[in-house]
Phi, psi and omega in degrees: 000315179299323179298317180294319179297318180299315179298317181298316181296317180297316179298324177295316179297316180298316180302321178294318182287330177300324185261321191234340189296153180295338177243045183318130190294334182257005180277134178294136181272157180271075178257115187287332184204169178289136170200166185265143177239127185258131170248115180286150176298127180095354177298133177283165178301320180293321177297317179299315180298316180296321179293322177298319180289319182295331178269009175061032174276319177239149181278334182220151179275340188296322180297315179295317181298321179298311179296321180294321178299318180300317181292325178292323177298324179275011177059044175242093186290156174277137187251139181284161180143191181254126184239139178274124177256118183257158173301146178069012177289151176260163179296321180296323177294323176298313181298318180296321177301314185290326177295314185279348182071034179282072185279165178291134178257127176252163181226143175231132179257124177261110180294151175296143174094000175283150173278167180296329177294317179295324176295318179298322178292325177295319178291323178297333183280354179268107190292336184275354173275163184234160174076176181257177183240133173263118186294128174278176174302147182303139174086000189265002177256134183271120179291123173186192181265133181234149174270157175206167187228156177304132177082359181286141178295138178301322181298327179293320177294316178299323180297327176294325178293322179292317179295326178296321177293320178296323178294319177297318179301313182295336182276320189253327186297318177300332181285320187255000186302313185287330183270349183283141176281349179267155191278325187209177183294326179296322176294324175300312180297323182296310180292322179297326179292326177291315177301318180300320181283337184278326183211144175251007181267123188300320183289346183265343188302313181292332177289315177298318178300320181295324178301313183289324175297319179295322178292318178299321183297324182259007178077019179277138177302144181295326179050050181262115181304320181301331179288326177293318178298319178296323178297324181285317187265342186058025178073015187245349180223157177286159184234110186245000182252165175294159174279126181270163177299326178296328177295321183288345180254004182293144183271062179253143177296345178268357180276094184281007172278331180243344178256124180280156179083189181284152171294167187293335180215169170301160179251002179187181177262109182281151175276172183300322183297319179289325177296316179293329178294326178283326177287332179231065182292153175294150178266099182225174172253012183296137175238350185220155169204151180213155180300147176240185187285348184266359183095356176256218182223151172258127184254148181212159183262347183217165186294324181299312179295324179297314180298325176295319178295323178296317179298321177299317180296318182297321178296319179295317179296320180296317178298319178296320179294323178294318180295326178289000000 
């Protein structure tokens, strides 16, 4: 009986404010522009009301308190988070947003080819996220666009990236497992990460993959520059200088100039396109490739043709330097 009376009283109060109250719930508020309003976890209803008033979103706290009391009686709690306040919004619309938890959604795009450390640094640079990041194994986060919310733990966002990669694995690996020349998913990610670092041109990915598969087949070292760079930087710093001869002779397991086969782990996080290129490599006899004048690569089946392609590139580079 007391419960019914409470609802009746609240509804009466709301009815009065809807028509006459200084903070009428259906009256449009004087909000000049869009901006975000933050409700901290643990904020009381009165604190929320005071903050709304202090930020000049509402003229009086009584209207918000009235609406909030009604929702609490109906067992609809107010939820913390970041809320978008738009011009001409009503107080009741604000309360409904907070009840439903219609918080602002933000997005972060993770480019293909970043290392897990670089991804963690990208998350660290987002000020509205919280907590630190525990680095997963290299290559296990799938680059794409992800949503995130104010106050969300960084580790939680990273975990979505890891789950996305696991989801991709469960979708494609069972299909190509038997036909792949590689033994397991980690080897797929490892080679895909090299392909990702070698080319950003979609039509070339399967060709680059074919080069490395052909080298693996005959026991030829992969001789992939990105693996040498990873050995130097450990995936934690940018690399702006040329690769020196001393780098090519370093005794690192990632130095594929002197170590045959794949490096021990991926060297970055490959995107889906590079992964599919490794699962479905082009069928070629190519063993070499070098950059060409169009921004792509020239592919060849033997060292003589490769050296000719290199000479063409050197002439183009020399002409460009003269013009500069």
